[in-house]
N, C-alpha and C positions, 0 to 999 in steps of 0.2 A: 401505450406512450402517445403523448399529443403530438400533432402535428401542423402545431400553430406556433410559428417565430410572431410576437407582438414587440411593438414600444422601440425601442432603442434597439434589440440586436434585429430588427426588423433592418432598419434605415442603414445601421454600420455595414451591414452583409451588402445589401443592397449596388452602396456605397463602394466597397471593398472589392466587389465583384467587377462595379462600371472604371473604378480607376485603375484595376490593375489592367482591363484592357486598355486604357487609354495610356499608360505607360509604356504598354508592350509597343503600340501601334507609332506614337509619338516621333521615338529615332527616325521612323521611316518617312518622317511627313516632309513634303514638297520636295525642289530640285537637286539637294543637299541630303536629301533622307539613306540610311541605310537600307541593307535587305535583312530578312529572317529564315533561318534555316530549319525548317517543319521535316521530321522524321515521318516518314510513310513507310506502308507495307509492300510499295509495290517497288521493284528496279528501278529506278539506281536507289532506293528506299531514305531518300530523301528530296525537299524541294528547297532551291534558293529563292526567293521570292520579297517581291516586295506591295502585290497585290493584297487590300486589306481582305474582300471580300477571300479569301485564299487562306489568310493569317485567323483570323477571326473562327474560319468555321473548324478548325482544329484544336480551338481552347476549351482546357478542360480547368475547371477550378473546382475546389473544397468549397463544401456549405450549399443546405438549399437558398438561403440568398442570395445568394452570392453569384449560382449557377443559372438562377430565375433571370437576377438581371442580365447577366452574361449573354440570355435567351433573346430579350429584350435587343441586346444590339445585333444576335445572328439574324434576329427578323429582318429589321430595321436596313442590317447591311444587304439581307440577300434581296429585299424588293429592290434597294439602290443599286446594286449590280446589274438586275434585267431591266431597269423602267431606266437608270441614266447614266450606268455606266462608273461613272465618279460622284464625288463629294463623300464618301461613307468615312475618310477618315477624318473630314471636317466635322463632319454629323457627330461622330466618337467624342473628339478634342471638347467640342462644344457641350455635350451632355456631362460631360467630367467635369467639366468647370460651372457650368452653369448650376450643379448640384453641389458642388463644394461654395456656391457662393448663397444657394439658395437653404440650404440649412442653415444659415445663419438669421435666416429672419423668422422675427421672433412672432411675427401677425398670424394671422388667418390663412392660411398654407392654399383653401381653395380660393380665396379672393383675390389668391397672389398669383396661382393659375389662371385665374378670369383674367388678370391685366395682364399676364403675359401673350396670352390668346388674344388681346386685344391688340396688342402693338405687332404681332403678327402681319397684316396689311401693311401697317406702318413701313415696317422694313422692307416688303416686297416694291411696295412705290418705290423709295429712296434704289433699292438697286434696279428697276425698271430708268429710273431718272441716269444712273450711269452705263447704261443698255448702250449697247453697236450693236446694227443689224450687222452682220456679214456676209459676203458672196463663196460660192464655190474655189473662188480665185483669194483666198484669205482663210482658209480653213487651216492652213499650214499650222499658225499657232498653237486653237487650241486642241489639233490631234498630235501635237508633239509636247503641251503642258500634259494632256492628260495620259499618254502613253510613255511619258520620261523618255522617249526616242527621237530624236533628231530624223533619222533613216524613216522611220513608222512614218511620222507626222507626214515628210515631205512627197512619200508615198502616196496617202491617204490624199494630200487636195489633188496630186497628181492625179489618183483614180475619181474621183469627184467631180475634177474639172472634162472628165469624160463621158460620164455617167450620169450627170446631173445630183442636186440634191438627195430625192429622191431613191433613187441608186440604192442597191445592196450589194456590203460589201461580208463575205464570209473568207475569213480567216482559217488558215491550214498548214499545217509543216509541210516544205517542200522536198523533206528529207537528202538536203544537201545542207551546202554552209551559204547558199542564196538565196536571196530574197526577190521574187517577182510577180508577177500578176497574169491573170487573163481575164477576158470577159465570156460571159455563157448567156444563155437567155433563160434566166431565171424568172419567174411569177413568186410575188412575195400574196398570201391570204389571211389577211391581218382580223384577228378576232376567233381566230378557229385554229387553237392549241388542243392539247391532248387532253383523255380526259383524268389521266390519274398522273402524278410525277412516276409510278411506279416502271412504267413503259420507257421512261427514259434511258438511254443504253449511254451517254456520252454527258459527263457533269447535271445538267439541267436541259439535255437535249434527246430527241431521238432521229436519230440520222441510219437513213435504210438506201441501200443501192439497188436498183432494181426490183423493184416493191411488188407483186399485186396487189388493186386498190379495188376493195367493194365503196360505189357509193350508192347507198338508198336514201329514198326517202320514208320508204314504210318502217313502220317501229317492227326491232326486230325483239317480240315478246320471249320466245323463250330458247332453250339451248333446240330445242330440234330447227328452229329457222336457220340456225347459223350453222350444225352440227357437218352437214352433208358437202359443205364447200370447204369446213374444216379438213374435213377426212380426205377429199381431193386431191387440197394443197399438199397435206401431210403426208401424205400416202406416195405422190407424183414420183419421178426422176431423180427432179430438183426441187427442192420445196423451199419457197420464196418467202420472208414477209410477208403477211399482211398487213395491209391496212385500211381500215372501218371508215368512212365518211359517213355520218349520219349525225341525228340530230330527234333521234327518240329510239334509246335501247332503253328495257328494264334492267332495272340492278341487279338481280340478280344473273342476268348474262352479261354481262357487263364483270359482275364477281368474276364470275367462273372464265371469264377470256384474258382477265388480271392473272388470274393464280397458271391458268397455260401460260403465259407469258413469264412467270415470272418461275414456275417451274422448269424452265428450257426448253420444253416440248415443241414448242413453236414459239416465232417470232411476230410478234403481232403491235400495233399500235392504231388505238381508237380517237376518232379525232371530231372535236364537237363543231358541229355545221354551227355557225351564229343566229341568231335570232334577230337580227338587221339583213337587211337583203338577200334572207335567206336564198329565195329562187335562182337572184341572180348567181348567187357562190356557187352554187349544186349545178346550175349550169355551167357555169367557169369551169368549175374547180374538175367536171366530169370532160370536158373537151381537155383542160390540159393534158390527163392522162389519157385519153381511151378510153370514157368506159363509155355504158350504157348505165343511167340512171336506172336503179327497182323502184318502179311508181309505176301505177295503174297506166298511165299514159304509152307506158311503152309493153307493158304485160307482162313484162318480168315476175318472178316469184320467187321467190328467197330461197324455197328449199327446193328449187327443182334449177338453181342457177347456173350456169354454162361459164365454164372459168373464159370463155370469149365475152362473157358482158364485164369480164375485170379488166382495169387500164394498170396501166407501167408510168415509169419515169426511168430519168438516167438516176435522179438522186431526191430525196424528201428528209426534208427536216424542220422537224416540229418543236416545240416547247410549248408553254402556258399559256403563251399566248398569240401565237402566229405560226401558220406553217409556210416553208418556202419551198415551189418544187424546181426543181431542173429537168427541163420535157425532153423524154424523149419522141414523142409525134408533134406531127407538125399542125397545129390549130389555126394558120394562119385563117382560111376559108370563116371560121367563126369570129376573128377579130375585125374580117375587113364589113363580114354582116352586121356587127355593131359601125363601125365607122359607117356606113351607109347609112345607117338608121336618124343618127345625127342629134336623137335626145340628147339632154343633159346627164342624164342615166347611162346609156351608151356609151357619152365619152369619158365618164370617170369608170368607167369598167376597162375601157380601152386604157384609158392610163396605167390601172394596176396591172395590165395583162403583158403590156408592153415595158414594162419598168427593167431596168437594165439590170446585170450582177457581174461585181467580180469577184473572182478568186483570187485572193493575197496568199499566196505562198511563202510562207515563214521558214527562211534559209537561219541555224543555229550550229552552236558549236556541241553541244549532246543535249541529252532528252529534257535535262534540268532547265540549263536555256531555253530552251523550244517553249518547255511549259510557260516559264515566266514572260517571255515576248507573246505569247499568245493569251496569256492575260491582259498583259498591259496593254497591247492591240484592241482585243476589246472596249478597254475602258475607253482608248482613243476612237473608235468606231461612233461606239454609244452617245460619247461627247461632240460629237461633232455632227454629228445629226442632232442633236439635241439647238447645236448653237445655229445651225443653218437655218435653223427654224426659228427659235425663238431670239438669238440673238448672242454677245458676249460681251464680259466684264473684265477689269482687271484682278490678275490673279494674284497670287501667293497672301493671299489675307487682305491685300491692299483695299478690295469692294467692302469687305465685312469690316475692314475698322473706320474706314470713312462712315456707313451708315451708323455705327456707332456712335459716330459725334455727332448726330443729328439725333439722338433720342432726347426724352423730356425727362427733367429729374423728377422721376419719380422710387416708387421702390421697386414697380419690373422693369423701370427703363435703365436703374442704375446695375442692378444684375445683368442682365442683356447687355451693357454697354462692357460691363469687363469681360463678357462670354464672347459676342463678336471680335473683341480685340483678341483673342489668347489665341487661336490659330495663325497669325499673326508671327506673333511674338516666336511659339513654336517653331516657323519659317525661316524664320531671321537666324534663331539660336543652332540650325542645322546648317543653315546654310552660309551660315557664320560671315552674313553683309547684310547691311540693309537695304543694299542695291536690289532691287530688282528687275529681270532686262524687259522691255518693252514688250515683247511676244509675250511673256508668261500669262492668258488669260483662262479665265473660265467659265464654258456655258451658263449664263445666266440663270436657265431653269435648275441647272444643279447645284449651284448659291441657296437658290430660293428651299427648296424640297430640304437642305443642307439646316438648314438654322427652324424650318417648318418640326421637321423630323425632332432634333435636338429638344424644342421645346417642348414637344410631344411626350417626349420620353420623360424629360428630366422632370417635368410638371406633373406627369401621373404617377412618379414614383414617391415627390414629395407631397401629394394627398394623400397617400395611403398611410396607416398604419400598420399593419401585421401584414400576415402574410399567413396559408395555410396552404401547406406540400402535399402530394401522393406519397406515401410513408416507401419506402425501398419493397419491393417484393422479396419476400422470405424466400431462402432456398426449394421449399418444396412447391411452391408457387411458379418460381421459374421454370423446373423440369416438365411440371405438367405444360406449361405453357409451351415448350419446347416441343414436349409432344406430339400437342395438337398440331401445332403446327405442320410437325413431319406425317402428321396420319391425314392429314388436308391435302397436303401435296401430293401423294399417289392415289386421291380420287378422281 
């Protein structure tokens, strides 16, 4: 059987997949948007959400072309969820509109793509002209817009006023009906994400309390290098999670540790040390957790490593890009030493070691309510960070509508004019009013990325003429795969 989808069937399938998601998202867009109920395999067996990332990741469609089109949207939504915290619905709406308009174009689609790409910096320049810089005293508007919750917007501004624009805010459930916050001495290490998403145990994050932390500059070359410490931890009276901070590990060892973690035999997370600032970050990381670095200078050997060389912390949160540590040791002497040096590098290190962290305890009436509030609070926090860094523009689609009027009277300009106006028309339809409150604003970077991503996805689909997919596995192939996985799990 052929695994090729070509010509008209390809484009119709891809557009159908995009349009199905767009139609699902459209009623939820803007302040007047509705929610979507998603079935869940875990109690209470459903979620009531307005969050685009949650909605889109739950979507399943029929047809190979439709599925791949939806996968395009899932990929970009996941990236925007992590990096921007907002703008996913705007992107999806614009992808759908640009495809609907672009398919009518009878000229060279590759030339159209080049013209569309050429207009991206023009659009971004127009967005810059509308951008206003804000302070922590003005972040409530963008936080409210992104979280769709005035209470959260007000609280986020209150927190930023106390921790500064570079502070860290971590949302979690309060276990009560009330929402509050508290401050802790947390430290964020950028460019230090986990080695594999297989280590994630909370959505896209790895979260552990009171773990043991190994910090090593020496390469972990074979299983024998790490087995002694693994056995000592596993067979201790109170086995604890093991965090390994390293910049060099054999792929075979990494695979073994991933399998050990996935098999439930031990909680493990490998954190990749960054390429830049390596020595500084190794030292700072070790000081924050009270660990001794395994390296020639300390004379420590991996195979004879005492547990006393490992560090710990109250809590560690790791995702694909960063690590946040809530220390349990006093490392003020290290900070004072850096302050006394006074050079630019030391000043920078002091800034990231002394960043303030707030824990936002979210109150809710139910687990369903908490799930929705947590997702929207994440959007509010991420959008606030970007707004404080890059500035804000008028929300509700107004910024894009104004940009649309500045585009040239060309094929690409005309297509994008209709595309940029579309989010505003959807927002007006859902809100049942032409008026947008003055306090509805978006982070300008969110709007820029939404346009760039929409053009990227739509033009990719328009310039392709066929699709080659991976055929479904036969029942025999599926059974073999399951058997192999079960066998490996017990090795």
